[in-house]
Residue, then its C-alpha position, 0 to 999 in steps of 0.5 A: m523536523d521530526i521524521q513523522a512530521m514528514l512521513i504522515p503527510e506523505l502517507e495521507h497523500e498517498v492514501a487519498l490518491t489510492e482511495k480515488f483509484l480503488k473507487r474506480i474499480p468496476k464492482d462487476k469485474l473484481d475477478w478480472r485479470p489482464h493475464p493469467r499470471s497477473m493478480s486479479i483486480k480484487q487481489l491488486g485492490s486488496h494489496l493496495a488497501e493493506i499497504p498502510s498496515w505495513v507501516t504499522g508492522t514495520m514500526v511495532q515489530d523488529e522483524m517479520s517472517m514471510d513464512e505464514y504471510k497470506p495476503p488479505i482479500n477484500e470481497s468488495v470495493q467498499e471493503m478495500v476502501d474501509t481497509l485502506k482508511k482503517s489501516a492508514e489511521e493505525a499507521k499514523k498512530s504507529l509513527h508517533v515515536a521518538n526519531t531514534e525508533f526509525d534508526k532501529n533495524w528491521k528484518m524480513l525473514q523467509g525460511g529462517k533466513t534474512i532476506m532484507e535488513m535495514p533501518k526502519y526509516r529506509v524500510l518505510r521510504g524505500m519499500v513501503l511507501n513506494q508500493f503505493p505508486h507502483h501498484r496504483a500505476q498497475l491498477g491504472v493500467y487495469l482500469r484503462l484496459l477495462g475502459e474505465s477512467v484513470p484518476a489524476t495522481y501527481g499531475p493531470s490525467a487524460d481522463e480528467q482534463 
């Protein structure tokens, strides 16, 4: 089986689940945060929306410097959803490569030093796709604290039974 034949359905599934969560964000609470050191719900939602672009970045380049990285901020829930969908389509296209591409090393740099280096497949599975459930769960806590319903993900939600 081709690697992309496994990754693309997983990406599509994670994006669909993430869209459900993003659509639950209250439009009047975008600047809300549960703690001063926490991301605002706008920052968290924007971060979730950009995750598919990391797939593309991993596949089209062999390294990334974090020195100039600035996380994008979407100003509305609709912008978050649009960003998620657009970046997911680009990500799927970037995965249509020969399986040997997934064996190539990818590096993350900071201040000219390598902070992480591993094969692209491991970056995608271990670092990128795992960001979805990690931050979606974080968003679920935010939603719960705001009294919003939490969508079902891999099983039922107490709010959707």
